[in-house]
C-alpha positions in Angstrom: 89.6 175.4 137.7 88.3 172.0 136.6 87.6 170.7 133.1 84.1 169.3 132.5 83.6 166.4 130.1 80.0 165.5 129.4 79.1 161.9 128.7 75.9 162.3 126.5 73.8 159.2 127.2 70.3 160.7 127.3 68.6 160.0 130.6 71.9 158.4 131.9 74.1 161.4 130.9 76.6 162.7 133.4 79.6 164.9 133.8 83.2 164.0 134.5 85.1 166.8 136.4 88.9 166.7 136.1 91.2 169.0 138.1 92.6 169.8 141.5 90.7 170.5 144.7 87.6 168.5 143.8 87.6 166.6 147.1 87.3 169.9 149.0 84.3 170.8 146.8 82.7 167.3 147.0 79.8 168.4 149.1 78.8 171.2 146.8 79.1 169.0 143.8 77.3 165.9 145.1 74.5 167.7 147.1 72.3 168.3 144.0 72.1 164.5 143.6 70.8 163.8 147.1 67.3 163.4 148.4 68.6 163.4 152.0 72.0 164.6 153.3 73.6 161.2 153.7 75.9 159.0 151.6 77.5 155.6 151.9 81.1 155.5 150.9 83.0 152.3 150.0 86.8 152.6 149.8 89.8 150.4 150.4 92.0 150.5 153.5 94.9 152.2 151.8 92.9 155.0 150.2 90.8 155.4 153.3 93.8 156.0 155.4 95.1 158.7 153.1 91.9 160.5 151.9 88.7 159.6 153.8 89.0 162.4 156.3 89.4 164.9 153.4 86.3 163.5 151.7 84.4 163.6 155.0 85.3 167.3 155.5 84.3 168.1 151.9 80.9 166.5 152.4 80.4 167.9 155.9 80.9 171.5 154.5 77.5 171.0 152.8 75.9 169.2 155.7 76.2 165.7 154.2 76.8 162.8 156.6 79.1 160.0 155.6 79.1 156.3 156.6 81.9 154.2 155.2 83.2 150.7 154.6 86.9 150.0 153.8 87.8 146.8 151.9 91.2 145.2 151.4 93.3 146.8 148.6 94.2 144.8 145.5 92.7 143.0 142.5 91.8 140.0 144.7 89.0 142.2 146.2 87.0 142.0 143.0 85.4 138.7 144.1 82.1 137.3 145.2 83.1 137.4 148.9 83.7 141.1 148.9 80.7 141.9 146.7 78.5 140.1 149.2 80.2 141.9 152.0 79.6 145.3 150.3 75.9 144.7 149.4 75.1 143.3 152.8 76.7 146.4 154.4 74.8 148.7 152.2 71.5 147.0 153.1 72.5 147.2 156.8 73.2 150.9 156.3 69.6 151.2 155.0 70.6 152.6 151.6 67.5 153.2 149.7 66.9 153.3 145.9 66.9 157.1 146.1 70.2 157.4 147.9 73.7 157.7 146.5 76.7 155.3 147.0 80.2 156.7 146.5 83.0 154.5 145.0 86.1 156.1 146.5 89.2 154.4 145.3 91.0 152.9 142.3 89.6 150.7 139.5 89.0 147.7 141.8 86.7 149.7 144.1 85.0 151.5 141.2 84.2 148.2 139.4 83.1 146.3 142.5 81.1 149.2 144.1 79.5 150.1 140.8 78.3 146.5 140.4 77.0 146.4 144.0 75.0 149.6 143.2 73.7 148.0 140.0 72.3 145.0 141.8 71.3 146.6 145.1 67.5 147.1 145.2 67.7 146.5 141.4 69.8 149.6 141.0 70.8 152.6 143.1 72.7 155.7 141.9 76.4 156.0 142.5 79.2 158.5 142.2 82.8 157.7 141.2 85.6 159.5 142.9 88.6 157.7 141.3 91.9 158.1 143.3 94.3 156.4 140.8 95.4 157.4 137.4 94.1 154.3 135.9 90.6 154.8 137.4 90.5 158.5 136.5 91.3 157.9 132.8 89.5 154.7 132.2 87.5 152.5 134.7 85.5 155.3 136.3 84.0 156.4 133.0 81.6 154.4 130.8 79.5 152.3 133.3 81.4 149.0 133.1 81.2 147.4 136.5 81.9 143.9 137.7 84.1 141.3 139.5 86.5 138.7 138.4 86.0 134.9 138.0 88.5 132.2 138.4 87.9 131.7 134.7 88.8 135.2 133.7 88.7 138.9 134.4 85.5 141.0 134.6 83.3 138.1 133.4 80.6 138.9 136.0 79.1 142.4 135.9 76.7 144.9 134.5 76.6 148.2 132.6 75.6 150.8 135.3 76.5 154.4 134.6 77.6 156.7 137.4 75.7 159.9 138.1 78.9 161.9 138.5 82.6 161.4 138.3 85.1 163.6 140.3 88.6 163.0 139.1 90.7 165.1 141.6 94.2 165.2 140.1 95.6 166.3 143.5 95.2 162.7 144.7 97.6 161.4 142.0 100.4 163.0 144.1 100.0 160.3 146.8 100.3 157.4 144.3 103.3 155.0 144.4 105.4 155.3 141.3 104.6 151.7 140.1 100.9 152.3 140.4 101.1 155.6 138.6 103.0 154.0 135.7 100.6 151.2 135.6 97.8 153.7 135.1 99.8 155.3 132.4 99.3 152.1 130.4 95.7 153.1 130.0 96.7 156.7 129.1 99.1 155.7 126.3 96.4 153.3 125.0 94.2 156.2 123.9 96.9 157.7 121.8 97.7 154.3 120.3 94.1 153.5 119.4 92.8 156.7 118.0 94.9 159.9 118.4 98.4 159.9 116.9 98.8 163.6 117.9 98.1 162.7 121.5 100.7 159.9 121.3 103.2 162.5 119.9 102.3 164.8 122.9 102.9 161.9 125.3 106.3 161.2 123.8 107.3 164.7 124.7 105.4 165.4 127.9 104.7 162.0 129.7 108.0 161.9 131.5 107.3 165.3 133.1 103.8 164.2 133.8 105.1 161.2 135.7 107.5 163.5 137.6 104.6 165.6 138.9 103.8 168.2 136.3 100.3 169.2 137.4 99.2 170.9 134.1 100.4 167.9 132.1 98.5 165.5 134.4 95.3 167.6 134.0 95.6 167.6 130.2 96.4 163.8 129.9 93.5 162.8 132.2 91.1 165.2 130.4 92.1 164.1 126.9 91.8 160.4 127.9 88.4 160.9 129.4 87.2 162.9 126.4 88.2 160.1 124.0 86.5 157.5 126.2 83.4 159.6 126.5 83.2 160.0 122.7 83.5 156.3 122.2 81.0 155.4 125.0 78.5 157.9 123.6 78.6 156.1 120.2 78.6 152.5 121.6 77.5 152.3 125.3 77.3 148.5 125.6 80.3 147.5 123.4 78.6 146.4 120.2 81.1 148.1 117.9 83.4 151.0 118.4 83.7 150.6 122.2 85.7 147.4 121.6 88.6 149.7 120.5 89.1 150.5 124.2 90.3 146.9 124.6 93.6 147.5 122.8 96.1 145.5 124.7 93.5 143.9 126.9 93.1 140.5 125.2 96.8 139.7 125.8 96.8 141.7 129.1 93.8 140.0 130.7 95.3 136.5 129.9 98.6 137.6 131.6 96.6 138.8 134.6 94.8 135.5 134.9 98.1 133.6 134.4 99.6 135.6 137.4 96.5 135.0 139.6 95.5 138.7 139.6 98.3 139.2 142.0 100.9 141.9 142.6 103.1 140.2 140.1 101.3 142.1 137.3 99.1 145.2 137.7 96.2 145.7 135.2 97.9 148.7 133.5 101.1 146.8 133.3 99.3 144.0 131.5 97.7 146.5 129.2 101.1 148.0 128.3 102.6 144.6 127.5 99.5 143.8 125.7 99.7 146.9 123.5 103.3 146.0 122.6 102.2 142.5 121.7 99.2 143.8 119.7 101.5 146.0 117.6 103.9 143.2 117.1 101.1 141.0 115.9 99.9 143.8 113.6 103.3 144.1 112.0 103.7 140.4 111.5 100.4 140.3 109.7 101.5 143.1 107.4 98.9 145.5 108.8 101.2 148.3 110.1 104.8 149.5 109.3 107.5 147.2 110.6 109.1 150.1 112.6 105.9 151.0 114.5 106.1 148.3 117.2 109.7 149.5 117.9 108.4 153.0 118.4 105.7 151.8 120.8 108.2 149.7 122.8 110.7 152.6 122.9 108.2 154.9 124.5 107.1 152.4 127.1 110.7 151.6 127.9 111.5 155.3 128.2 108.7 155.5 130.7 110.3 152.7 132.7 107.2 150.5 132.2 106.9 146.8 131.8 107.1 146.0 128.1 108.0 142.3 127.8 107.0 139.0 129.3 110.5 138.9 130.8 109.5 141.9 132.9 106.9 139.7 134.8 108.5 137.9 137.8 107.9 134.2 138.2 106.8 131.4 135.9 104.2 131.8 133.2 102.2 129.2 131.3 103.3 128.1 127.9 102.0 129.8 124.7 99.2 127.3 124.3 98.0 127.8 127.8 98.1 131.6 127.4 96.1 131.3 124.2 93.5 129.1 126.1 93.2 131.9 128.7 92.7 134.4 125.9 89.8 132.3 124.7 87.9 132.9 128.0 87.9 136.7 127.2 84.6 138.5 127.1 85.5 139.5 123.5 84.9 136.0 122.2 81.9 136.0 119.9 80.6 132.8 118.2 83.7 131.1 119.3 86.0 133.6 117.6 88.4 135.7 119.6 88.3 139.4 118.6 91.5 141.4 118.6 92.2 145.1 118.5 95.0 145.5 116.0 96.4 148.6 114.3 97.3 149.9 110.9 99.6 152.5 112.6 99.7 154.5 115.8 96.3 156.1 116.2 94.6 153.7 113.7 93.3 150.7 115.7 90.5 148.5 114.5 88.7 145.3 115.7 88.9 142.0 113.8 88.3 138.3 114.4 90.3 137.4 111.2 93.5 136.6 113.0 95.3 133.3 112.3 95.7 131.1 115.3 99.3 130.3 114.4 100.2 134.0 114.2 99.1 134.7 117.7 100.8 131.5 119.0 104.0 132.5 117.3 104.0 136.0 118.9 103.4 134.4 122.3 106.1 131.7 121.8 108.7 134.3 120.8 107.8 136.6 123.7 108.2 133.6 126.1 111.4 132.6 124.5 112.9 136.0 125.3 112.3 135.5 129.1 
């Protein structure tokens, strides 16, 4: 039995289904969206090898034909070259404005394919079938789509809401441990930003969730999606509350850029390190109790996650260069960098009133510990 989380956005409203066995039911669930029994699926080579046949079978059970494109896996795929490849393939496949494109993969595929759907014929509908923990709890919900620039992450894109999201928790069983834990960086973020009780639950249950507890996985994904849906409903295009979802991202995105969007640092790993840095900055500014950053770090360490800059292999730029990368972030407004800081666990807020020297000091100390 799946949980259904509704994202109430008027004419753009949609449901997110969370639970096991959704791939098997995909034809039944997607058929009501179709004008003709045909879909175009874009995946990556790793996900395709594992799950494309199961999706094809699920769709075929409802008489739906599938045509597919597999892109290279990895963050580097979120680029102009692969976006052009995807849009040209969709046009060659004669995808019409009334058709549906399926993004079948992790956050990279969801972001890129959603953007391709947004610009193809000035907008076609798409369905998200996220296959990673990170994509299920975060990037598949909310309509943010895009690609990276050499100047920063996700600087090119559009808001384009999916028509349906199918988060099949069975697919999490095939994830590599590092990828699963990177996705957990986005799960713990929700407790840290707005639900202290959820963070308490994660302290007790996240280790068993990582070890394969199915019920714990369903609950964690459902709670994360519900929190994101509530925020997106209040602020679809990030004019206010939605910026809270960027907890850990200002630091994290700079670290991803510094490591060249490579396998040295996965997105969720950057978010986890960024959350630890954001709480450290909050404590230094006297905003949250001095012991709170230690509690955050202790939980991340207990989950065997990356917590410090010393956990990133290879060289990193100096503090001033990292701060310059942070200044390229999308959250810069009128020349001011907006941070998500916290008064305590579950009490995050957005501010631009952060002294430059305080941020620099946190980065310098973090680099000195490498």
